[in-house]
N, C-alpha and C positions, 0 to 999 in steps of 0.2 A: 489740815490733814487730808481733806477731800481732794484738794488740788494736787497734792503729791501723789495720792492714789490714782487719780485720773491720768496724771502724766505717766505713771508707771504702766497703767493699763494700755495707754496709747502705744508705748514702746513694745509691750508684750504682744499686742494685737497686730503689730506691723508685719509686713511680709518678711520672708527670710532674707531677701536681698537688702531691704532697708535695715533690718536688724544687724546684718553683717557690716553694713556701712557704719551704723552707730557704734558697734563694737570696735571697729577699726579706729574710728575717731576718738573713742574713749581711751583706747590703748595708746594712741599717739599723744593724747593730752597728758596721760599719766607719765609716760616716758619723758615728754618734753618738760614737765614740771620737775621731774627728778633731775634732769640735766640743768635746768635753770638754777635750782638750789645748789647743785654741784659746782657750776661755774661761778655763781655768786660767792660761795665760800672760797673757791680757788683764787679768784681775782682779789678778794679782800686780803687773803693771806699773802699773795704775791706782792701786793702794794705795801703791806706792812713790812715784809721782809726786805723789800727794796729800800724803803726809807731807813730801816735799821742798819742795813749794810752801808748805805751811802753815808750815814752819820759816822759809822765806824771807819770807813775808808778815808773820809776827808778829815778825820780827827788828828791826822799826823802820825798814825801808827806805822811801824815798819811793815812793809809789804810781806816780808818773810814771816813775821809774827802773825799777821792776819791770815796768811795761808796755813800756818801751823794750827791756828785756832780752828780753821775750817776742817782740817784733818781730824782734830780731836772730836769735833761734833759729828763728823761723818762716821768715825769709829763708834760713836754712841748710837748710831742708827738714824741720825738726822739727814734728810734728803736735801741736797743742794739744788736750789732752784733759782731762776731769775738772774739777777745781776751778779750774785755771788758765784753762780755756776760759770758765767762768762769770765769773771775775774780769775777764777781758779784755772780755767782752760788756758787763758792767755798767759798767766804767770807761770804755770807748769811748763808750757812750751818755751817761754822766755828763759827760764832757768836751765832747761835742757840744752837749748841752742847756745846760750851764753857760755857754756863750758867748752864749746868747740872753738878753739882759738882761730881756726882757719876761716871762720865765718865773720863777715864784717857786720857793722851795726844795722845796715839796711836789711840784710838777709835775716838777721835775728828778729827785727821788728816785723818784717813781712811774714815770717813764720808764726809769730805770735798773733798777728792780725788774722791770719787764716784760721788759726785755732779758735779765736774769739768769734769769727764769722760763723763757723760751724756750730759753736755753742749757741750763738744767737738764733740761728735757724731752728735749732732743736727747741729752744724756749718758745719761739713763735709757733711752732707746731703744737706745743702744749697749750698755748693760749688759744689757739684756733680749734682745739678739740671740742667736739659736739656742736660747734656752731653751724656746721653744714646741715646737721639733722634739724636744728631749730629753723633754719631757713627753709628746708624742705617742708616741714610741718606748716610753717606760716604761709607758704605759697600754694600748697596742694590741698590743704584741709577744706577750704571753702568750696573747691571744685568737687571734692569727694562728697561733701555734704549736699551740694547741688545735685549731684548724680542721684543720691538717695531721695532727694525731694522730687525730682522729675520722675523717677521710677515709681514712687508712692502715689503721685498724682495720676500717672498713667494707669496704675492699678485701680484707683478709685473710679476713674472714668470708664474703665472697662466693666466695673461692677454696675455702673448705671445702665449699661446696655441690657442687663438682665433684670433690672428693677421695673416693677409695674408702674411706680410713681416716683419721679425724680424730684426730690426736695432737698433743701439745704441740709436738713438733718441727716439725710442719707449720705451725702458726699463730705460733710464736714469732718467726721472722724478720720477718714482716709487722708484728707488734705492736712489735717492737724498733725497726724503722725508723720507725714512726709516733711512738713516744715520743721519738725524737731531735728531732722538730720541736718538741715541748713544751720539751725541754731547751734548744734553741737560742732559743726565745722568751724563756725566763727569762734566758739568757745575755745577750740583747740588752737586756732590760728592767731588770734589777737595777742595772747600772752607770748607766743613763740616769736612773733614779729617784733614786739616791743623789746623782748629780752635779747633777740639777735642784734638789733640796732644798738642797744645799750652796751652789750659785750663787745661788739665790733669796734665801737668807739674806744673802749678800754684797751683793746688789743693795739690800736693805733698809738694810744698814749704810751703804753708800756714799751712798745717796739721802738718808738722814737727815743725814749729814755735809754733803752739798751744801746741803740746806735750812738747816741751822744756819749755814753760811758765808754764805748769802745774807742772813740776818737780821743777822749780825754786820757784814758788809760794808756793808749798807744803813745801819746806825747810823753807821759811820765816814763814809760819803758824806753823810749828813744833816748831820753836824757841819761838814764841809767846805763844803757848799752854804750853810748858814746863815752861816758865817763869810765866805764870798765875797759873799753878798748884803748883809751888814752893812757890808763895806768899800765896796761900791758906793754905799751910801746916804751 
């Protein structure tokens, strides 16, 4: 209990500048932890929904039926994310273009791929959300803490000039309160850096899976478009 009170006393007795640095780092740490939890839940849900959709997609179900099922869930308020969102964008554009008899198979598929590329970029933006903030916290927090430490030590040494007797007991509290800023900077930076690296890796994995799905789905749509145009002839 005494150690906790002494730590609080050091923070309360710090200079205004050092206290502002500590408050900034504490705020950055709290916001980054909120974003870490938010991103963790988002990536977990995105992976689960991707696996569920892939299982349903490759089960042999009719694509029109799969699209209608998505419409029903969307009507119930379910948000379409990830791979299913890409599928729906591509299939909707394919269905629209396939009804235009003057368009050949290549034009239909190219239009579908453009729609899926746009949907993929939108999903990648969702995956990257908040990661820039975590990277900023991880890279700048140690320097902000170091600034507080340097300022606190400078304040301590300025106080020595007015002291009649310079002892370790005189300068130790000021140096201790200054070093707390460095510790808080590391406390904010380390989780942010670890989380950013982890989430960036997940973004790469999911993005590659989305790109692979676009190629595979395009092949399926090409066969359907070719068969449809052959029947019309």
